[in-house]
N, C-alpha and C positions, 0 to 999 in steps of 0.2 A: 326837687330839688334838679336844678337844670344840670346836665353831666357835659364839660368844655367837649369843641370836635374831639377828633383822635387826631389834625395836622395841627394844631392850637397844643394838646397837651405835648407830643414830643417835640414842639420849638420851645416850649417852657423847660423843658424838665433835664432835656443835653445837648451840649454842644455842638454835637455834629450827628451826620448820623452813624457813625462809627460806634460812637456812645450808645448811638438807639439798639442798635444793629448786637452790639454784646450784649444788653438788656434783656432783649427779646432771642435771644440766641439762634442769630439769623443772620442772612448776609447784607450787606450795605445794598445789594441791588436791593433787595426786597424787601427792603424799609423806604427806598425810594419809589418802588410801581408801588406801593403801597399811599406815599404821598401825595404821588401824580395822580393816583384815581387810574391806573392801569390794572391792576389785580384789585381783589376785593383784601379789605382788610379782614385777620386774621378773627374773628370774634374770641379768643384767649389772650391774644395780643393787647386787643383793647379793653377787655375785662382787668388785667391786670396794669396797664396802663390805669386806668382809673383806681386801682386799688394804692397803685400806689401815688399817684395825685394828693389823694385822701388820705395818704401818711396809714396806712394802713390798716383803716378802722371803715365800720361796715355802713353798706351803705344804706342810710337811715336818717330819719329826719333831725333824731335825740342828735345825735354826734357830730348835726350840721355846724362849725367854724371851728371844730375839736384838731389837732392835729400834733401830724408826731416828730419832734425832728430825731433823725434818724441818729446824726455825726454828734448829736450830746445827747442822746438819750431820755431824751424828754420830752412828757404831752405835757401838750398849752391846752390852754381853755381856748373858750370865743374873749373870756374877761383878759387875757394874755397870761395870766398868771401859767408857771411850769411847774412839774411835779417829776422827780425821777424817780425810778424804778422803787425803791427803796422806801421814800416817804407815801406810795403808795401802799404799799405791805402795811405799814403802820397809820392809815387810814381810818379803820375800825377804831383802833387803839383813841384814835386822836380825838373820833367823832365820840365816841365815850368820857371819855376827857372835855367836851367839851359843853355835853350836854349838863353835866356834874357843873361845869365851872357855870354856866347861864343858871340853873336852880338857886346857886349861892351867893352869883352877885349882881345877877341880869346882863343885859345887853349892853355890851361895846358900840357907838355911836359909827366912829371910822378906823375901821382895822387897819395897820399896815398892811404892804404885800412886799414877802419878800424875794427876791431870787431865790431860783429850786438850788439845792446845796449841793456841788460838785461831789461827781462818786468815784472811787477809784477806779482802774479800768482794767477788765477784767485780764484783756492781755498782755503782760510785759513784754514777753520775750523768754526764749529759754535758759535766761541768765538767772543766775540767783542774787536780783538788786530787792536792797530792803524797799518795801512801799513807802511812799510819798507821804 
């Protein structure tokens, strides 16, 4: 798999140099020097950006097309199916149910593709609000 250039990834993932600098924990001038080629790019920063661009998944061909949406906390497959963490935890149970179902009833020709179920926010603040 081809990894995009550092400059392309910076322009794609950050609004401006200040956002990139905050992500890398460096000064904006350092990011400008990396982008202009005046200094060599820190290898750790380059690796961190590659990991961030791939959605925090390993750099392995078997994970090509998979992405993690950090804002929605879902894993997206290459077929655009989405799974939240709770659904992934119960996947082994679903797989066993599915195998038993197929043994009893056969295959379904074209199953529907539901959206990922929304899950409760982990951190709702310090107040004692009832769950949604």
